[in-house]
C-alpha positions as CSV (number, residue, x, y, z in Angstrom):
1,M,-19.5,13.6,-22.8
2,K,-22.7,15.4,-21.9
3,K,-23.5,17.8,-19.1
4,G,-24.8,16.0,-16.0
5,M,-22.9,12.8,-16.7
6,I,-20.8,11.3,-13.9
7,K,-17.1,11.1,-14.5
8,V,-15.0,8.7,-12.3
9,S,-11.3,9.6,-12.5
10,V,-8.6,7.2,-11.4
11,L,-5.2,8.9,-10.9
12,Y,-2.0,7.1,-10.4
13,P,0.6,9.4,-8.7
14,N,4.1,9.4,-10.2
15,N,7.3,9.0,-8.1
16,E,10.6,7.2,-8.5
17,S,9.7,4.2,-6.3
18,N,6.4,3.4,-8.1
19,K,6.0,0.7,-10.7
20,F,3.4,0.8,-13.4
21,D,3.2,-1.7,-16.3
22,I,1.4,0.4,-18.9
23,E,1.2,-2.6,-21.4
24,Y,-0.6,-4.8,-18.8
25,Y,-2.8,-1.9,-17.9
26,R,-3.7,-1.1,-21.5
27,T,-4.2,-4.7,-22.7
28,K,-5.6,-6.5,-19.7
29,H,-6.8,-4.3,-16.9
30,V,-8.8,-1.8,-19.1
31,N,-10.5,-4.8,-20.8
32,L,-11.3,-6.4,-17.4
33,V,-12.9,-3.2,-16.1
34,T,-14.8,-2.5,-19.3
35,S,-16.3,-6.1,-19.4
36,L,-17.2,-6.0,-15.7
37,L,-18.9,-2.6,-15.8
38,G,-20.9,-3.5,-19.0
39,D,-23.5,-1.2,-20.5
40,S,-23.4,1.2,-17.6
41,L,-20.0,2.5,-18.8
42,K,-20.8,5.1,-21.4
43,G,-17.3,6.1,-22.4
44,A,-13.7,5.9,-21.1
45,T,-10.2,7.4,-21.7
46,T,-6.8,6.3,-20.6
47,E,-3.9,8.6,-20.5
48,S,-0.2,8.2,-19.9
49,G,1.7,11.1,-18.3
50,L,4.4,12.8,-20.3
51,G,5.4,15.8,-18.2
52,G,4.4,18.5,-15.7
53,G,3.6,22.2,-16.2
54,A,7.2,23.3,-15.8
55,L,9.7,22.7,-18.6
56,N,11.3,19.2,-18.3
57,S,9.4,18.4,-15.1
58,P,8.0,14.9,-14.6
59,A,4.3,14.2,-14.9
60,P,2.5,14.3,-11.6
61,F,0.6,11.2,-12.6
62,V,1.9,8.2,-14.4
63,S,-1.5,7.4,-15.7
64,I,-5.1,8.7,-15.5
65,A,-8.3,6.9,-16.4
66,N,-11.6,8.5,-16.9
67,M,-14.9,6.6,-17.0
68,Y,-18.3,8.1,-17.8
69,F,-21.7,7.0,-16.5
70,N,-25.2,8.4,-16.9
71,T,-25.8,8.5,-13.1
72,I,-23.9,8.0,-9.9
73,E,-26.2,5.0,-9.2
74,S,-25.3,3.3,-12.4
75,F,-21.6,3.7,-11.5
76,Q,-22.3,2.3,-7.9
77,N,-24.4,-0.5,-9.2
78,S,-21.9,-1.7,-11.7
79,F,-18.7,-1.0,-9.8
80,G,-19.8,-2.2,-6.3
81,P,-20.4,-5.9,-7.1
82,N,-17.1,-6.0,-9.1
83,A,-14.9,-3.9,-6.8
84,D,-13.0,-6.9,-5.5
85,K,-12.1,-8.2,-9.0
86,I,-11.1,-4.7,-10.3
87,M,-9.1,-3.7,-7.2
88,G,-7.6,-7.2,-6.9
89,D,-6.0,-6.8,-10.4
90,L,-4.0,-3.7,-9.4
91,P,-1.0,-5.6,-8.0
92,N,-0.6,-7.2,-11.5
93,F,0.5,-3.8,-12.9
94,T,1.2,-1.4,-10.2
95,N,2.2,-0.8,-6.6
96,I,0.5,2.7,-6.6
97,E,-2.6,3.3,-4.6
98,P,-4.8,5.2,-7.0
99,I,-6.6,8.4,-6.1
100,I,-10.3,8.3,-7.2
101,Q,-12.5,11.3,-7.8
102,I,-16.1,11.3,-8.7
103,S,-17.3,14.4,-10.6
104,E,-20.3,15.7,-12.5
105,V,-19.7,17.0,-16.0
106,V,-20.8,20.6,-16.0
107,I,-19.9,21.7,-19.6
């Protein structure tokens, strides 16, 4: 990704009572989001947590998604009209309330 792009990170905190269906997420939710955001989405990654910084510690996040956009306006214009559909799909794979961070790529 290039300097100045907007990165939207969606982090799903990990704890024992949370459920997260990675297969549904990977095969259905990601495809839904990608199709709804269209050409404004310039790139994306999806990660599955393996562990924390300390030896044998659990991952702080069960999953992290990163989406890249040219501008914050392109993110807002593509996500805003589709927010209900995207957020409405969450109960199909998780009971976790995601943490969302919007950042600017600086390097």
